C-alpha positions as CSV (number, residue, x, y, z in Angstrom):
1,M,0.0,0.0,0.0
2,G,1.2,3.5,-0.7
3,V,0.3,6.8,-2.3
4,F,1.4,8.6,-5.4
5,A,1.2,12.2,-6.6
6,Q,-0.7,13.1,-9.8
7,E,1.4,16.2,-10.3
8,D,5.0,17.3,-9.5
9,I,5.7,18.4,-6.0
10,N,8.4,21.0,-5.3
11,K,11.3,19.9,-3.2
12,N,10.8,20.6,0.6
13,K,7.1,21.2,0.2
14,R,4.9,20.2,3.1
15,I,2.4,17.6,1.9
16,I,0.2,16.4,4.7
17,A,0.1,16.2,8.5
18,Y,0.1,12.7,10.1
19,D,-3.2,12.4,11.9
20,G,-4.4,9.9,14.5
21,E,-4.9,9.5,18.2
22,N,-2.2,10.9,20.6
23,I,-1.3,8.3,23.1
24,F,1.5,7.8,25.7
25,T,4.5,5.8,24.7
26,K,3.7,2.9,27.1
27,E,0.3,2.5,25.6
28,S,1.8,2.5,22.2
29,S,4.1,-0.4,23.0
30,D,1.0,-2.5,23.9
31,R,-0.8,-1.5,20.7
32,E,2.2,-2.0,18.5
33,D,2.6,-5.6,19.7
34,Q,-1.1,-6.2,18.8
35,Y,-0.8,-4.5,15.4
36,L,2.4,-6.3,14.5
37,R,0.7,-9.7,15.1
38,R,-1.8,-8.6,12.4
39,G,1.0,-7.5,10.1
40,E,0.4,-3.8,10.3
41,I,1.6,-0.8,12.3
42,W,0.6,2.8,12.1
43,C,2.3,4.3,15.2
44,F,4.6,7.3,14.8
45,R,6.7,8.5,17.7
46,V,6.5,12.2,18.2
47,N,8.9,12.3,21.2
48,S,9.8,10.2,24.2
49,H,6.4,10.7,25.8
50,W,3.9,10.8,22.9
51,V,3.0,8.6,19.9
52,I,0.4,9.2,17.1
53,D,-1.6,6.1,16.4
54,A,-2.9,6.5,12.9
55,N,-4.9,3.3,13.2
56,V,-7.4,5.4,15.2
57,N,-8.7,8.4,13.3
58,G,-5.7,8.4,11.0
59,N,-5.5,9.7,7.4
60,V,-3.7,8.7,4.2
61,A,-0.4,10.1,5.6
62,R,0.1,6.7,7.3
63,S,0.7,5.2,3.9
64,I,3.3,7.7,2.8
65,K,6.0,6.5,5.1
66,H,5.7,2.9,3.8
67,A,7.7,2.5,0.6
68,C,10.5,0.4,-0.8
69,R,12.1,3.6,-2.2
70,P,10.8,6.5,-0.2
71,N,11.1,10.0,-1.6
72,C,9.5,11.9,1.3
73,Y,10.8,12.6,4.7
74,S,9.1,13.7,8.0
75,Y,9.6,16.5,10.4
76,V,8.2,16.8,13.9
77,I,7.3,20.4,14.7
78,D,5.9,20.8,18.2
79,E,3.5,17.8,18.2
80,T,2.7,17.7,14.5
81,I,4.3,15.3,12.1
């Protein structure tokens, strides 16, 4: 699964924010174990305390970071990815 652009995107352009439920890192560990058993994971670490779980209220951004040859990168600004 992944996404593709239908038009050129300028270098360093912000594309989308990574949406989902904000949870504590400890809770994320439990969820990640459960998700991995199903062969999926949508948790993105914001910092040492917070994780965004895109499996809950997430958006298409969760598919961008999964690629064999990724051509996008992520930044964490405050608590937004």
